BAMAR-700842 format. One line per field, with one value per residue (C-alpha): x, y, z; residue in three letters; residue number from 1. Coordinates in Angstrom, 1 decimal, m for minus. Each point is the difference from the previous one (the first is absolute). Example, Ala and Ser with C-alpha at 12.3 -4.5 7.8 and 13.67 -1.06 7.14 Angstrom:
east	c(12.3:1.4)
north	c(m4.5:3.4)
up	c(7.8:m0.7)
res	c(ala:ser)
n	c(1:2)
//
This chain:
east	c(18.8:2.5:1.6:2.1:m1.5:m1.8:m2.2:m3.2:m2.3:m3.0:m2.8:m2.8:m3.3:m2.0:m3.5:m2.6:2.7:1.0:3.4:m1.5:0.6:3.8:m0.5:1.0:3.1:1.0:m0.3:2.3:2.8:2.5:m0.4:3.2:m2.0:m2.4:m3.0:m2.3:m3.7:m1.6:m3.5:m0.3:m2.2:m3.2:1.4:m0.6:3.7:3.0:2.2:m2.1:0.0:3.7:0.4:m2.2:1.9:3.5:m0.8:m0.6:2.8:3.7:2.8:1.2:m1.6:m0.3:m3.3:m2.5:m3.2:m2.7:m2.3:m1.5:2.7:2.5:m1.3:0.2:3.4:1.3:m1.2:1.7:3.2:m0.2:m0.7:2.6:2.6:2.6:m2.1:m0.5:2.9:m1.7:m3.2:m2.4:m3.1:m2.4:m2.7:0.3:1.2:1.1:m2.1:m2.9:m3.5:m1.2:m3.3:m1.8:1.3:m1.1:m3.4:m0.2:1.1:m2.8:m2.4:1.2:m0.4:m3.5:m0.8:1.7:m2.0:m3.2:0.9:1.3:3.6:0.3:m2.3:2.1:3.5:m1.1:m1.3:3.6:1.6:0.5:2.1:2.3:0.5:2.1:m2.1:0.9:m1.1:m3.5:m2.7:2.4:m2.2:2.9:1.3:m3.4:m0.7:3.1:m0.5:m3.5:1.2:2.7:m2.3:m2.5:2.5:1.4:m3.5:m1.7:1.1:3.6:m0.6:m1.6:2.9:2.7:m1.6:0.1:3.6:0.7:m1.6:2.1:3.4:2.9:1.9:3.3:1.9:2.9:0.4:0.6:2.4:2.2:m0.1:3.3:m1.1:m0.8:m3.4:m1.9:m3.1:m2.3:m3.0:m2.5:0.5:m3.7:m0.7:m2.5:m0.3:3.5:1.4:3.4:1.2:m0.5:2.2:2.6:0.1:0.3:2.9:1.8:0.1:1.7:3.4:0.0:m3.3:m0.3:m3.3:m1.5:m3.2:m2.3:m1.3:m3.8:m1.0:m2.2:m0.4:m0.6:3.4:0.6:m3.0:0.7:3.6:1.5:2.8:1.6:m0.5:2.0:2.6:0.7:m0.1:2.4:2.5:m0.2:0.7:2.9:1.7:0.7:0.2)
north	c(m36.4:0.4:3.1:1.0:3.5:0.7:3.1:1.7:0.6:2.1:m0.4:2.6:m0.9:1.8:1.6:m2.7:m2.3:m1.1:m1.6:m3.4:1.3:m0.7:m3.5:m1.8:2.1:m0.5:m3.9:0.1:1.9:m2.0:0.1:1.9:3.0:1.2:1.5:2.7:0.5:2.6:1.2:3.7:1.7:1.8:3.6:2.6:1.2:m2.1:1.8:m1.0:m3.7:0.1:1.3:m2.7:m2.9:1.3:m0.2:m3.7:m1.0:m1.0:2.6:m0.9:m1.8:m0.2:1.4:m0.8:1.7:m1.5:2.6:2.1:m1.6:1.7:3.4:m0.9:m1.4:3.3:1.8:m2.5:0.6:3.8:m0.2:m2.5:m0.6:m1.1:m3.1:m1.2:m1.8:m1.0:1.3:m1.5:1.0:m2.7:1.3:3.5:3.4:3.0:2.6:1.9:m0.5:2.0:1.8:m2.7:m2.6:2.2:0.1:m3.8:m0.7:2.4:m1.9:m3.3:1.5:0.9:m3.5:m1.5:2.4:m1.4:m3.5:m1.1:m0.6:m3.5:m0.2:2.7:m1.7:m3.4:1.3:1.2:m3.5:0.8:3.0:m1.4:m3.6:m1.3:m1.3:m3.6:0.4:1.6:m2.0:m2.3:m1.2:m0.4:3.5:1.6:m1.7:1.1:3.5:0.1:m1.1:2.6:2.8:m0.9:m0.3:3.5:1.7:3.2:2.1:m0.6:0.4:3.4:1.2:m1.3:1.6:3.3:m0.6:m0.7:3.4:1.9:m1.6:2.2:m0.9:m1.7:m0.4:2.1:m2.3:m3.0:2.0:0.9:m3.4:m1.5:m3.6:m2.7:0.3:m2.7:0.9:m3.0:0.0:m2.8:m0.4:0.6:2.6:2.6:1.9:0.8:m0.6:m1.9:2.9:2.6:m2.0:m0.7:3.8:0.6:m2.5:1.7:3.2:m1.3:m1.2:m2.4:m1.7:m3.5:m0.9:m3.3:m1.4:m2.5:m2.3:m0.9:2.4:3.1:2.6:m2.9:m1.4:m1.1:m2.5:m0.8:m1.0:0.3:m2.4:2.2:3.1:m1.9:m1.2:3.5:1.6:m2.7:0.4:3.8:m0.5:m2.1:2.7:2.1:m2.7)
up	c(7.2:2.9:1.4:2.8:0.0:3.3:0.3:0.8:m3.1:0.4:m2.5:m0.2:m1.6:m2.5:m0.4:0.9:1.4:3.5:0.6:m1.0:m3.6:0.7:1.2:m3.3:m0.3:3.8:m0.5:m3.0:1.9:2.1:3.7:0.6:m1.1:2.7:m1.7:1.5:m1.9:2.2:m0.8:m0.7:2.6:m1.2:m0.2:m2.8:m0.2:m1.1:2.3:3.1:m1.4:m0.3:3.4:1.5:m1.8:0.8:3.6:m0.1:m2.4:0.5:0.4:m3.4:m3.0:m3.8:m1.1:m2.9:m0.8:m2.2:m1.8:2.8:2.3:m2.3:1.2:3.6:m0.5:m1.6:2.8:2.5:m2.1:0.5:3.6:1.0:m2.8:2.6:0.6:m3.5:m1.6:m3.2:m1.8:m2.6:m1.7:m1.4:m2.5:1.5:m0.9:2.0:m1.9:1.6:m1.6:m2.9:0.4:m2.0:2.4:2.9:m1.4:m0.5:3.6:1.1:m2.0:1.5:3.6:m0.8:m1.0:2.9:2.3:m1.6:1.0:m3.5:0.9:m0.3:m3.0:m1.8:0.8:m1.0:m3.4:m0.8:m0.5:m3.8:1.0:2.5:m1.1:m2.9:m2.9:0.8:3.8:m0.6:1.2:1.9:3.0:2.4:m0.5:0.0:3.2:1.7:m1.4:1.5:3.5:m0.1:m1.2:2.6:2.8:m1.2:0.1:m1.1:2.8:m0.9:m3.7:0.6:2.2:m2.4:m3.0:1.7:0.9:m3.7:m1.0:2.8:m0.9:m1.4:m3.0:1.2:m3.1:1.2:3.1:m2.2:m2.3:3.1:1.4:1.0:0.8:m2.5:m1.7:m1.6:m2.2:m1.0:m2.2:m1.4:m3.7:m0.6:2.8:m1.6:3.5:0.2:m3.4:m0.5:m2.3:2.6:2.5:m2.4:m0.6:3.6:0.2:m2.8:1.8:3.1:m0.2:2.9:m1.1:m1.2:m2.0:0.0:m2.0:1.8:m2.7:m0.4:2.5:0.0:2.8:2.5:m0.4:3.5:m0.3:m3.7:0.0:3.6:m0.9:m2.7:2.4:2.8:m2.4:m1.4:3.5:1.4:m2.9:0.5:3.9:m0.7:m2.0:2.9:2.8)
res	c(met:val:thr:lys:tyr:ile:ser:asp:leu:val:leu:ile:pro:gly:leu:asn:asn:thr:gly:glu:val:trp:asp:gly:val:val:asn:cys:leu:pro:pro:thr:ile:thr:cys:his:thr:pro:asn:cys:pro:ala:leu:pro:asn:val:glu:asp:ile:ala:glu:ala:leu:leu:lys:gln:leu:pro:asp:arg:phe:his:leu:cys:gly:phe:ser:phe:gly:gly:tyr:val:ala:leu:ser:met:leu:glu:lys:ala:pro:glu:arg:ile:ser:gly:phe:ser:leu:leu:cys:ser:leu:pro:tyr:glu:asp:ser:gln:ile:gln:lys:asp:lys:arg:lys:ala:ala:ile:asp:leu:ala:gln:ser:gly:lys:his:leu:glu:met:val:leu:ser:gln:gly:his:leu:val:phe:his:ala:asp:asn:gln:asn:asn:pro:asp:leu:asp:ala:leu:arg:lys:lys:ile:val:thr:asp:tyr:gly:ser:asp:arg:phe:ile:ala:his:gln:gln:ala:cys:ile:asn:arg:pro:asp:arg:thr:asn:leu:leu:glu:ser:leu:his:ile:pro:leu:leu:ile:leu:gly:gly:asp:gln:asp:ile:val:val:pro:thr:glu:glu:leu:arg:lys:leu:ser:asn:arg:ile:lys:arg:ala:glu:phe:gly:leu:ile:asn:lys:ala:gly:his:met:ala:pro:leu:glu:asn:pro:lys:glu:ile:ala:asn:lys:met:leu:ser:trp:leu:gln:glu:phe:ser)
n	c(1:2:3:4:5:6:7:8:9:10:11:12:13:14:15:16:17:18:19:20:21:22:23:24:25:26:27:28:29:30:31:32:33:34:35:36:37:38:39:40:41:42:43:44:45:46:47:48:49:50:51:52:53:54:55:56:57:58:59:60:61:62:63:64:65:66:67:68:69:70:71:72:73:74:75:76:77:78:79:80:81:82:83:84:85:86:87:88:89:90:91:92:93:94:95:96:97:98:99:100:101:102:103:104:105:106:107:108:109:110:111:112:113:114:115:116:117:118:119:120:121:122:123:124:125:126:127:128:129:130:131:132:133:134:135:136:137:138:139:140:141:142:143:144:145:146:147:148:149:150:151:152:153:154:155:156:157:158:159:160:161:162:163:164:165:166:167:168:169:170:171:172:173:174:175:176:177:178:179:180:181:182:183:184:185:186:187:188:189:190:191:192:193:194:195:196:197:198:199:200:201:202:203:204:205:206:207:208:209:210:211:212:213:214:215:216:217:218:219:220:221:222:223:224:225:226:227:228:229:230:231:232:233:234:235:236:237)
//
């Protein structure tokens, strides 16, 4: 696919992900789009993570956050709306955690602190991958590398950041720039129906479904994500 669109696109990785989770998507986008895939620093607050990333990014850019990266991206949007020309969430919602979710995160922190971070995360493949991608040796190996590079210290900090984050639904509802919401068709972590409901609430939102993908959509179907993002970018180029 060829486009004359020239811009900076910032892609924020999710929990247990480094910027490498976006490599497949970046490789499917045309070279006219300059992609930035920064790692989120090991800080226990999404506001501090957002502040740190904003210091290293271009003056103006399109922004997409994947899962936990969506929480960070929302904070970036709140802090520097004048720098963001288009906003996208991938497998991510703007709501704060329920008490049940917070309790699960605290339990996960306890496991990570006991040295079981990698074991815990790698045992969850059935939760994050589409049924057709479970037990895929290439995806399993790539995910293991990314999780290992990410590390337990970052995991603990980011889980705490999730617990502390505020609800930012109102921020999206008042948005005056293009909004793209994407989800995997078999995501059981962030269900498609919840993303669709969010999209229906926001007048400027466009919804897209990534086929044959669970929560790890950037690894599972990067080409379709790239195509949907490119079509969206071209709409306001």
